[in-house]
DSSP file (Angstrom, degrees, kcal/mol; ACC not computed):
  #  RESIDUE AA STRUCTURE BP1 BP2  ACC     N-H-->O    O-->H-N    N-H-->O    O-->H-N    TCO  KAPPA ALPHA  PHI   PSI    X-CA   Y-CA   Z-CA
    1    1 A X              0   0    0      0, 0.0     2,-0.5     0, 0.0     0, 0.0   0.000 360.0 360.0 360.0 128.6   69.6  -22.8   34.7
    2    2 A X        -     0   0    0      2,-0.0     2,-0.3     0, 0.0     0, 0.0  -0.943 360.0-177.4-116.5 133.0   66.4  -23.6   36.6
    3    3 A X        -     0   0    0     -2,-0.5     0, 0.0     2,-0.1     0, 0.0  -0.893  30.3-142.9-124.4 157.6   63.0  -22.5   35.4
    4    4 A X  S    S+     0   0    0     -2,-0.3     2,-1.5     1,-0.1    -1,-0.1   0.300  71.9 110.4 -96.1   6.9   59.5  -22.9   36.9
    5    5 A X        +     0   0    0      1,-0.1     2,-0.4     2,-0.0    -2,-0.1  -0.650  36.8 148.2 -85.5  87.5   58.0  -23.4   33.5
    6    6 A X        +     0   0    0     -2,-1.5     2,-0.4     2,-0.0    -1,-0.1  -0.711  10.4 159.1-129.0  80.3   57.1  -27.1   33.9
    7    7 A X        -     0   0    0     -2,-0.4     2,-0.1     1,-0.0     5,-0.1  -0.812  45.6-110.3 -97.2 140.8   54.0  -28.0   31.8
    8    8 A X    >>  -     0   0    0     -2,-0.4     3,-1.3     1,-0.1     4,-0.6  -0.419  28.8-119.1 -63.3 147.3   53.4  -31.6   30.9
    9    9 A X  H >> S+     0   0    0      1,-0.3     4,-1.0     2,-0.2     3,-0.9   0.821 110.7  61.8 -60.9 -33.2   53.8  -32.1   27.2
   10   10 A X  H 34 S+     0   0    0      1,-0.2    -1,-0.3     2,-0.2    -2,-0.0   0.766 102.4  52.0 -67.7 -24.0   50.2  -33.3   26.7
   11   11 A X  H <4 S+     0   0    0     -3,-1.3    -1,-0.2     1,-0.2    -2,-0.2   0.615 103.9  57.5 -86.0 -12.7   49.0  -29.8   27.9
   12   12 A X  H << S+     0   0    0     -3,-0.9     2,-0.5    -4,-0.6    -2,-0.2   0.739 101.2  59.9 -87.9 -24.2   51.1  -27.9   25.5
   13   13 A X  S  < S+     0   0    0     -4,-1.0     2,-0.1     2,-0.1    -1,-0.1  -0.887  94.2  28.1-108.1 134.0   49.7  -29.5   22.4
   14   14 A X  S    S-     0   0    0     -2,-0.5     2,-0.1     5,-0.0     5,-0.0  -0.391  92.8 -48.8 108.7 172.8   46.1  -29.3   21.5
   15   15 A X    >   -     0   0    0     -2,-0.1     3,-0.8     1,-0.1    27,-0.2  -0.353  44.2-118.1 -83.6 161.9   43.3  -26.9   22.1
   16   16 A X  G >  S+     0   0    0     25,-3.0     3,-1.8     1,-0.2     6,-0.2   0.861 108.3  63.5 -65.5 -37.6   42.3  -25.4   25.4
   17   17 A X  G 3  S+     0   0    0     24,-0.5     6,-0.2     1,-0.3    -1,-0.2   0.691 100.6  52.5 -68.0 -16.5   38.8  -26.9   25.5
   18   18 A X  G <  S+     0   0    0     -3,-0.8    -1,-0.3     4,-0.1     2,-0.2   0.408  83.2 107.1 -98.1   2.3   40.3  -30.4   25.6
   19   19 A X  S X  S-     0   0    0     -3,-1.8     3,-1.5    -4,-0.2     4,-0.4  -0.573  76.1-126.5 -77.3 144.5   42.5  -29.8   28.6
   20   20 A X  T 3  S+     0   0    0      1,-0.3    -1,-0.1    -2,-0.2     4,-0.1   0.763 105.3  49.6 -66.8 -24.2   41.2  -31.4   31.8
   21   21 A X  T 3  S+     0   0    0      1,-0.1    -1,-0.3    -5,-0.1    -4,-0.1   0.339  91.0  90.3 -96.2   8.7   41.3  -28.2   33.8
   22   22 A X  S <  S-     0   0    0     -3,-1.5    -2,-0.1    -6,-0.2    -5,-0.1   0.985  99.2 -11.0 -73.7 -80.3   39.4  -26.0   31.4
   23   23 A X    >   -     0   0    0     -4,-0.4     3,-1.3    -6,-0.2    -3,-0.1   0.925  52.5-170.1 -98.0 -47.7   35.7  -25.9   31.8
   24   24 A X  T 3  S-     0   0    0      1,-0.3     3,-0.1    -4,-0.1    -4,-0.0   0.864  82.1 -61.1  51.7  38.7   34.4  -28.6   34.1
   25   25 A X  T 3  S+     0   0    0      1,-0.2    -1,-0.3     0, 0.0     2,-0.3   0.741 101.1 140.9  61.6  28.3   30.9  -27.7   32.9
   26   26 A X    <   -     0   0    0     -3,-1.3    -1,-0.2     1,-0.1     2,-0.2  -0.661  58.3-103.0 -91.7 155.6   31.1  -24.1   34.2
   27   27 A X        -     0   0    0     -2,-0.3     2,-0.3    -3,-0.1    -1,-0.1  -0.532  32.9-145.9 -77.0 145.7   29.7  -21.2   32.1
   28   28 A X        -     0   0    0     -2,-0.2     2,-0.1     1,-0.1    -5,-0.0  -0.806  14.0-121.6-108.6 154.7   32.2  -19.1   30.2
   29   29 A X     >  -     0   0    0     -2,-0.3     4,-2.1     1,-0.1     5,-0.1  -0.313  31.8 -97.5 -88.9 177.1   31.8  -15.4   29.5
   30   30 A X  H  > S+     0   0    0      1,-0.2     4,-2.7     2,-0.2     5,-0.2   0.850 121.3  56.4 -64.7 -35.4   31.7  -13.7   26.2
   31   31 A X  H  > S+     0   0    0      1,-0.2     4,-2.5     2,-0.2    16,-0.3   0.922 108.5  46.6 -63.2 -43.1   35.4  -12.8   26.2
   32   32 A X  H  > S+     0   0    0      2,-0.2     4,-2.4     1,-0.2    -2,-0.2   0.911 112.8  50.1 -65.1 -40.8   36.4  -16.4   26.6
   33   33 A X  H  X S+     0   0    0     -4,-2.1     4,-1.9     1,-0.2    -2,-0.2   0.936 114.2  43.2 -63.9 -46.4   34.0  -17.5   23.9
   34   34 A X  H  X S+     0   0    0     -4,-2.7     4,-2.9     2,-0.2     5,-0.2   0.868 112.3  54.1 -68.7 -35.3   35.3  -14.9   21.4
   35   35 A X  H  X S+     0   0    0     -4,-2.5     4,-2.0    -5,-0.2     8,-0.3   0.918 109.8  47.4 -63.0 -42.5   38.9  -15.6   22.4
   36   36 A X  H  <>S+     0   0    0     -4,-2.4     5,-3.0     8,-0.2     6,-0.3   0.880 113.5  49.1 -64.6 -37.3   38.4  -19.2   21.7
   37   37 A X  H ><5S+     0   0    0     -4,-1.9     3,-1.0     3,-0.2    -2,-0.2   0.949 114.1  43.2 -67.2 -49.2   36.8  -18.3   18.3
   38   38 A X  H 3<5S+     0   0    0     -4,-2.9    -2,-0.2     1,-0.2    -1,-0.2   0.797 119.1  43.4 -70.1 -28.5   39.5  -15.9   17.2
   39   39 A X  T ><5S-     0   0    0     -4,-2.0     3,-1.0     4,-0.3    -1,-0.2   0.287 111.7-116.1 -99.8  10.8   42.4  -18.2   18.3
   40   40 A X  T < 5S-     0   0    0     -3,-1.0    -3,-0.2     1,-0.2    -4,-0.1   0.873  76.2 -50.4  56.4  40.6   40.8  -21.4   16.9
   41   41 A X  T 3 <S+     0   0    0     -5,-3.0   -25,-3.0    -6,-0.2   -24,-0.5   0.557 116.3 109.9  81.8   9.1   40.5  -22.9   20.4
   42   42 A X  S <  S+     0   0    0     -3,-1.0     2,-0.4    -6,-0.3    -2,-0.1   0.769  79.5  24.9 -88.8 -25.9   44.1  -22.2   21.4
   43   43 A X        -     0   0    0     -8,-0.3     3,-0.3    -7,-0.1    -4,-0.3  -0.986  46.7-176.0-145.3 127.6   43.6  -19.4   24.0
   44   44 A X  S    S+     0   0    0     -2,-0.4    -9,-0.2     1,-0.2    -8,-0.2   0.445  88.8  50.6-101.1  -0.9   40.7  -18.6   26.2
   45   45 A X  S >  S+     0   0    0    -10,-0.1     3,-0.9     1,-0.1    -1,-0.2   0.074  71.8 113.7-120.2  22.9   42.2  -15.4   27.7
   46   46 A X  T 3  S+     0   0    0     -3,-0.3    -1,-0.1     1,-0.2     3,-0.1   0.791  79.1  45.9 -68.5 -29.4   43.3  -13.7   24.6
   47   47 A X  T 3  S-     0   0    0      1,-0.3     3,-0.3   -16,-0.3    -1,-0.2   0.424 109.9-126.1 -94.1   1.1   40.9  -10.8   24.9
   48   48 A X    <   -     0   0    0     -3,-0.9    -1,-0.3     1,-0.2   -13,-0.1  -0.417  34.8 -62.9  89.5-165.2   41.7  -10.2   28.6
   49   49 A X  S    S+     0   0    0     -2,-0.1     2,-0.4    -3,-0.1    -1,-0.2   0.547  93.0 109.4-101.5 -10.8   39.3  -10.0   31.5
   50   50 A X    >>  -     0   0    0     -3,-0.3     3,-0.6     1,-0.2     4,-0.5  -0.548  55.8-154.6 -73.6 125.9   37.3   -6.9   30.5
   51   51 A X  H 3> S+     0   0    0     -2,-0.4     4,-1.9     1,-0.2     5,-0.2   0.644  80.5  78.2 -76.5 -14.9   33.8   -8.0   29.6
   52   52 A X  H 3> S+     0   0    0      1,-0.2     4,-2.3     2,-0.2    -1,-0.2   0.862  89.1  53.8 -66.0 -36.5   33.1   -5.0   27.3
   53   53 A X  H <> S+     0   0    0     -3,-0.6     4,-2.1     2,-0.2    -1,-0.2   0.896 109.0  48.8 -67.5 -39.1   35.1   -6.3   24.4
   54   54 A X  H  X S+     0   0    0     -4,-0.5     4,-1.9     2,-0.2    -1,-0.2   0.897 112.0  48.9 -64.9 -40.9   33.2   -9.6   24.4
   55   55 A X  H  X S+     0   0    0     -4,-1.9     4,-2.8     2,-0.2    -2,-0.2   0.878 108.2  55.4 -65.1 -37.6   29.9   -7.7   24.5
   56   56 A X  H  X S+     0   0    0     -4,-2.3     4,-2.4     2,-0.2    -2,-0.2   0.946 109.0  45.6 -60.1 -49.4   31.1   -5.4   21.6
   57   57 A X  H  X S+     0   0    0     -4,-2.1     4,-2.1     1,-0.2    -1,-0.2   0.877 113.4  50.7 -63.1 -37.3   31.8   -8.4   19.4
   58   58 A X  H  X S+     0   0    0     -4,-1.9     4,-2.1     2,-0.2    -1,-0.2   0.922 111.7  46.9 -65.3 -43.8   28.4  -10.0   20.3
   59   59 A X  H  X S+     0   0    0     -4,-2.8     4,-2.5     2,-0.2    -2,-0.2   0.859 110.3  53.1 -68.3 -34.6   26.6   -6.7   19.6
   60   60 A X  H  X S+     0   0    0     -4,-2.4     4,-2.4     2,-0.2    -1,-0.2   0.916 109.0  49.8 -64.5 -41.9   28.4   -6.3   16.2
   61   61 A X  H  X S+     0   0    0     -4,-2.1     4,-1.9     2,-0.2    -2,-0.2   0.910 112.3  47.2 -62.6 -42.3   27.4   -9.8   15.2
   62   62 A X  H  X S+     0   0    0     -4,-2.1     4,-2.6     2,-0.2     5,-0.2   0.916 111.7  51.0 -64.3 -43.3   23.7   -9.1   16.1
   63   63 A X  H  X S+     0   0    0     -4,-2.5     4,-2.6     1,-0.2    -2,-0.2   0.888 109.1  50.5 -63.3 -40.0   23.8   -5.8   14.2
   64   64 A X  H  X S+     0   0    0     -4,-2.4     4,-2.4     2,-0.2    -1,-0.2   0.910 112.0  48.3 -64.6 -41.3   25.2   -7.5   11.1
   65   65 A X  H  X S+     0   0    0     -4,-1.9     4,-2.0     2,-0.2    -2,-0.2   0.918 113.9  45.1 -64.9 -44.1   22.5  -10.1   11.3
   66   66 A X  H  X S+     0   0    0     -4,-2.6     4,-2.6     2,-0.2     5,-0.2   0.914 113.9  50.0 -66.9 -42.4   19.7   -7.5   11.7
   67   67 A X  H  X S+     0   0    0     -4,-2.6     4,-2.7    -5,-0.2    -2,-0.2   0.914 111.1  49.0 -63.0 -43.1   21.1   -5.3    9.0
   68   68 A X  H  X S+     0   0    0     -4,-2.4     4,-2.3    -5,-0.2    -1,-0.2   0.887 111.9  49.0 -63.5 -39.2   21.3   -8.2    6.6
   69   69 A X  H  X S+     0   0    0     -4,-2.0     4,-2.1     2,-0.2    -2,-0.2   0.925 113.6  45.4 -66.4 -45.0   17.8   -9.3    7.3
   70   70 A X  H  X S+     0   0    0     -4,-2.6     4,-2.7     2,-0.2     5,-0.3   0.902 112.3  52.2 -65.1 -40.6   16.4   -5.8    6.8
   71   71 A X  H  X S+     0   0    0     -4,-2.7     4,-2.4    -5,-0.2    -2,-0.2   0.931 111.7  46.1 -59.4 -47.1   18.5   -5.3    3.7
   72   72 A X  H  X S+     0   0    0     -4,-2.3     4,-0.6     1,-0.2    -1,-0.2   0.860 113.6  49.8 -65.7 -35.3   17.1   -8.5    2.2
   73   73 A X  H  < S+     0   0    0     -4,-2.1     3,-0.3    -5,-0.2     4,-0.3   0.932 117.1  37.8 -69.2 -46.3   13.5   -7.6    3.2
   74   74 A X  H  < S+     0   0    0     -4,-2.7     3,-0.3     1,-0.2    -2,-0.2   0.853 123.7  37.8 -76.7 -35.0   13.5   -4.1    1.7
   75   75 A X  H >< S+     0   0    0     -4,-2.4     3,-0.5    -5,-0.3     4,-0.2   0.293  91.8  85.3-104.8  10.7   15.5   -4.8   -1.4
   76   76 A X  T 3< S+     0   0    0     -4,-0.6     3,-0.3    -3,-0.3    -1,-0.2   0.724  90.0  50.5 -81.8 -19.9   14.3   -8.2   -2.4
   77   77 A X  T 3  S+     0   0    0     -3,-0.3    -1,-0.2    -4,-0.3    -2,-0.1   0.250  84.8  88.3-101.8  12.2   11.3   -6.9   -4.3
   78   78 A X    <         0   0    0     -3,-0.5    -1,-0.2     1,-0.2    -2,-0.1   0.753 360.0 360.0 -81.6 -23.0   13.1   -4.3   -6.5
   79   79 A X              0   0    0     -3,-0.3    -1,-0.2    -4,-0.2    -2,-0.1   0.460 360.0 360.0 -86.5 360.0   13.9   -6.6   -9.4
């Protein structure tokens, strides 16, 4: 049986960000950043290529931060 699946062993173990062919100081998009976050650095293409999902997670994070700040501002003086 012959397969074309021939990765060096050093590239199979460890996180994506430490592989030599990963970033090369290029910018990554929001999908890659969130994929790395959710997979603990194991996969940078887990959310696919559509940029909308990365923007959604970024906007949810911003909304949670703004809501928490407003909540703390308005309800801190009630006690």
